[in-house]
C-alpha positions as CSV (number, residue, x, y, z in Angstrom):
1,M,7.1,2.3,2.3
2,N,7.2,5.5,4.3
3,D,4.4,6.2,6.6
4,E,2.3,8.5,4.2
5,T,2.6,6.0,1.4
6,R,1.8,3.0,3.6
7,Q,-1.4,4.8,5.0
8,E,-2.4,5.6,1.2
9,A,-1.9,2.0,0.3
10,L,-3.9,0.6,3.1
11,Q,-6.7,2.9,2.3
12,C,-6.5,1.7,-1.2
13,L,-6.8,-1.9,-0.2
14,L,-9.7,-1.1,2.1
15,E,-11.6,0.3,-0.9
16,E,-10.5,-2.2,-3.4
17,F,-11.3,-5.4,-1.6
18,D,-14.3,-3.8,0.3
19,E,-12.7,-4.4,3.7
20,K,-13.9,-2.8,6.9
21,S,-10.6,-2.1,8.7
22,T,-7.2,-1.1,7.6
23,K,-5.9,-2.5,10.9
24,H,-7.3,-5.9,10.0
25,I,-5.5,-5.6,6.5
26,Q,-2.3,-4.6,8.0
27,K,-2.3,-6.9,11.1
28,N,-3.6,-10.1,9.2
29,W,-2.7,-9.6,5.7
30,I,0.6,-7.8,5.7
31,I,2.2,-8.4,8.9
32,G,0.7,-11.9,9.5
33,G,1.5,-12.9,6.0
34,R,-2.1,-14.2,5.4
35,I,-3.1,-12.3,2.2
36,P,-5.9,-14.2,0.4
37,E,-4.4,-16.0,-2.6
38,E,-7.0,-14.5,-4.9
39,H,-5.8,-10.9,-3.8
40,Q,-2.1,-11.4,-3.8
41,E,-1.4,-10.5,-7.6
42,K,-3.4,-7.2,-7.2
43,I,-1.9,-6.3,-4.0
44,V,1.7,-6.6,-5.5
45,Q,0.5,-4.3,-8.3
46,I,-1.0,-1.7,-5.9
47,F,2.3,-1.7,-3.8
48,Q,4.5,-1.3,-6.7
49,N,2.4,1.6,-7.9
50,F,2.5,3.3,-4.6
51,L,6.2,2.8,-4.4
52,R,6.6,4.5,-7.7
53,I,4.6,7.4,-6.5
54,Q,6.8,7.5,-3.4
55,I,10.1,7.6,-5.4
56,Y,8.5,10.2,-7.7
57,R,7.6,12.4,-4.6
58,I,11.2,11.9,-3.2
59,N,12.7,13.0,-6.4
60,E,10.5,16.0,-6.6
61,I,11.6,17.2,-3.1
62,K,15.3,16.7,-4.2
63,V,14.8,18.7,-7.4
64,N,12.9,21.5,-5.6
65,L,15.7,22.0,-2.9
């Protein structure tokens, strides 16, 4: 993910799972590989959706150039 998409995804995870800190999610869940098992499927879905949005945005930029 690019920086913009990554920040949006982290903010979404923060709200979806009622967490207090995007840094905690990023450091422990994503980088540390300790995503709680009960959240793994939903996180994959969220990331896939954000990657689709990112691809769409990139394609829009190419079309508009």
